[in-house]
C-alpha atoms as a printed R data frame, in Angstrom:
    type eleno elety resid chain resno       x       y       z
1   ATOM     1    CA   MET     A     1   6.655  12.720  -6.796
2   ATOM     2    CA   LYS     A     2   3.672  10.893  -8.221
3   ATOM     3    CA   PHE     A     3   1.203   8.348  -6.921
4   ATOM     4    CA   PHE     A     4   0.606   4.888  -8.408
5   ATOM     5    CA   CYS     A     5  -2.477   2.844  -7.488
6   ATOM     6    CA   ILE     A     6  -2.615  -0.961  -7.421
7   ATOM     7    CA   ALA     A     7  -6.161  -2.133  -6.894
8   ATOM     8    CA   ASP     A     8  -9.341  -3.726  -8.175
9   ATOM     9    CA   GLU     A     9 -11.084  -2.171 -11.170
10  ATOM    10    CA   ASP     A    10 -13.599  -0.070  -9.205
11  ATOM    11    CA   THR     A    11 -11.029   1.396  -6.824
12  ATOM    12    CA   LEU     A    12  -8.590   2.189  -9.616
13  ATOM    13    CA   ARG     A    13 -11.346   3.862 -11.626
14  ATOM    14    CA   GLY     A    14 -11.878   6.325  -8.766
15  ATOM    15    CA   PHE     A    15  -8.188   7.106  -8.519
16  ATOM    16    CA   ARG     A    16  -7.907   7.577 -12.264
17  ATOM    17    CA   LEU     A    17 -10.664  10.183 -12.070
18  ATOM    18    CA   ALA     A    18  -8.377  12.033  -9.645
19  ATOM    19    CA   GLY     A    19  -5.458  11.807 -12.091
20  ATOM    20    CA   VAL     A    20  -3.633   8.877 -10.471
21  ATOM    21    CA   ASP     A    21  -2.228   6.223 -12.784
22  ATOM    22    CA   GLY     A    22  -2.236   2.585 -11.777
23  ATOM    23    CA   ARG     A    23  -2.893  -1.037 -12.557
24  ATOM    24    CA   VAL     A    24  -5.810  -3.414 -11.978
25  ATOM    25    CA   VAL     A    25  -4.695  -6.617 -10.239
26  ATOM    26    CA   SER     A    26  -6.470  -9.786  -9.176
27  ATOM    27    CA   THR     A    27  -3.655 -12.260  -8.454
28  ATOM    28    CA   ALA     A    28  -0.478 -12.332  -6.391
29  ATOM    29    CA   GLU     A    29   1.674 -12.387  -9.525
30  ATOM    30    CA   GLU     A    30  -0.123  -9.344 -10.955
31  ATOM    31    CA   SER     A    31   0.315  -7.497  -7.640
32  ATOM    32    CA   ARG     A    32   4.011  -8.377  -7.456
33  ATOM    33    CA   GLN     A    33   4.594  -7.271 -11.054
34  ATOM    34    CA   ALA     A    34   2.661  -4.016 -10.525
35  ATOM    35    CA   ILE     A    35   4.777  -3.139  -7.461
36  ATOM    36    CA   GLU     A    36   7.996  -3.914  -9.355
37  ATOM    37    CA   ASP     A    37   6.857  -1.788 -12.295
38  ATOM    38    CA   ALA     A    38   5.843   1.106 -10.028
39  ATOM    39    CA   MET     A    39   9.217   0.984  -8.284
40  ATOM    40    CA   ARG     A    40  10.949   1.360 -11.676
41  ATOM    41    CA   LEU     A    41   9.127   4.631 -12.347
42  ATOM    42    CA   PRO     A    42  11.615   7.409 -11.543
43  ATOM    43    CA   ASP     A    43   8.937   9.780 -10.229
44  ATOM    44    CA   CYS     A    44   6.827   7.295  -8.208
45  ATOM    45    CA   GLY     A    45   6.909   8.377  -4.578
46  ATOM    46    CA   ILE     A    46   3.805   6.680  -3.198
47  ATOM    47    CA   ILE     A    47   2.167   3.380  -4.064
48  ATOM    48    CA   ILE     A    48  -1.469   3.156  -3.023
49  ATOM    49    CA   ILE     A    49  -2.526  -0.490  -2.810
50  ATOM    50    CA   THR     A    50  -5.693  -2.128  -1.572
51  ATOM    51    CA   ILE     A    51  -5.363  -4.276   1.535
52  ATOM    52    CA   ALA     A    52  -6.571  -7.296  -0.441
53  ATOM    53    CA   ALA     A    53  -3.878  -6.851  -3.112
54  ATOM    54    CA   ALA     A    54  -1.179  -6.186  -0.509
55  ATOM    55    CA   ASP     A    55  -2.129  -9.310   1.428
56  ATOM    56    CA   THR     A    56  -1.367 -11.452  -1.625
57  ATOM    57    CA   VAL     A    57   2.255 -10.223  -1.576
58  ATOM    58    CA   ARG     A    58   2.657  -9.335   2.095
59  ATOM    59    CA   ASP     A    59   6.329 -10.365   2.156
60  ATOM    60    CA   MET     A    60   7.172  -7.970  -0.667
61  ATOM    61    CA   VAL     A    61   5.137  -5.090   0.779
62  ATOM    62    CA   ASP     A    62   6.794  -5.449   4.188
63  ATOM    63    CA   LYS     A    63  10.264  -5.696   2.628
64  ATOM    64    CA   VAL     A    64   9.771  -2.504   0.590
65  ATOM    65    CA   ARG     A    65   8.448  -0.676   3.644
66  ATOM    66    CA   LEU     A    66  11.288  -1.743   5.902
67  ATOM    67    CA   GLU     A    67  14.253  -1.646   3.534
68  ATOM    68    CA   LEU     A    68  13.646   1.157   1.033
69  ATOM    69    CA   ASP     A    69  13.274   4.906   1.420
70  ATOM    70    CA   ARG     A    70  11.052   5.157  -1.596
71  ATOM    71    CA   PRO     A    71   8.330   4.476  -2.575
72  ATOM    72    CA   LEU     A    72   6.077   4.793   0.429
73  ATOM    73    CA   ILE     A    73   3.398   2.083   0.359
74  ATOM    74    CA   ILE     A    74  -0.038   3.037   1.650
75  ATOM    75    CA   GLU     A    75  -2.718   0.374   2.083
76  ATOM    76    CA   ILE     A    76  -6.344   1.328   1.652
77  ATOM    77    CA   PRO     A    77  -9.564  -0.651   2.022
78  ATOM    78    CA   GLY     A    78 -11.105  -1.909  -1.197
79  ATOM    79    CA   PRO     A    79 -14.794  -2.291  -1.991
80  ATOM    80    CA   ALA     A    80 -15.164  -4.934   0.730
81  ATOM    81    CA   GLY     A    81 -13.943  -2.495   3.391
82  ATOM    82    CA   LYS     A    82 -11.268  -2.895   6.033
83  ATOM    83    CA   PRO     A    83 -10.706  -6.411   7.408
84  ATOM    84    CA   ALA     A    84 -11.289  -6.709  11.151
85  ATOM    85    CA   GLU     A    85  -7.836  -8.179  11.724
86  ATOM    86    CA   SER     A    86  -5.867  -5.537   9.793
87  ATOM    87    CA   LYS     A    87  -2.956  -3.786  11.482
88  ATOM    88    CA   SER     A    88  -2.933  -0.103  12.226
89  ATOM    89    CA   LEU     A    89   0.040   2.042  11.273
90  ATOM    90    CA   ARG     A    90   0.895   2.268  14.986
91  ATOM    91    CA   LYS     A    91   1.014  -1.541  15.273
92  ATOM    92    CA   PHE     A    92   3.136  -1.878  12.131
93  ATOM    93    CA   VAL     A    93   5.674   0.657  13.443
94  ATOM    94    CA   GLN     A    94   5.746  -1.021  16.852
95  ATOM    95    CA   GLU     A    95   6.547  -4.375  15.256
96  ATOM    96    CA   ALA     A    96   9.127  -2.891  12.888
97  ATOM    97    CA   VAL     A    97  10.962  -0.792  15.473
98  ATOM    98    CA   GLY     A    98  10.412  -3.015  18.478
99  ATOM    99    CA   ILE     A    99   9.182  -0.290  20.831
100 ATOM   100    CA   ARG     A   100   5.741   0.552  22.095
101 ATOM   101    CA   LEU     A   101   4.339   3.878  20.911
102 ATOM   102    CA   SER     A   102   2.129   5.727  23.343
103 ATOM   103    CA   GLN     A   103  -1.056   7.274  22.154
104 ATOM   104    CA   SER     A   104  -1.022  11.006  22.806
105 ATOM   105    CA   GLU     A   105  -4.201  12.841  23.578
106 ATOM   106    CA   GLY     A   106  -4.878  15.947  21.572
107 ATOM   107    CA   PRO     A   107  -6.712  19.110  22.654
């Protein structure tokens, strides 16, 4: 399975240096089209998308996450960093499943 990055130019440049293909986006329509195109790739297992790009198509991102087995969508901060109001993975799972997840303490 391969990765596909959907991001701003600077973020995508870094991923391309690591051998990850992707697309530069700046609008909701570009983000939506990039996700659709990535999903058509037979070997795309993980879509890496900046939080800013994902926020422009939040309905689509949530639908893919909740209804499809593949690809896995991972949101990452862009150059501006992580927004203060962004959800953690724990919060997303709690909302999706409807149960509270306890935080376990490690050694």
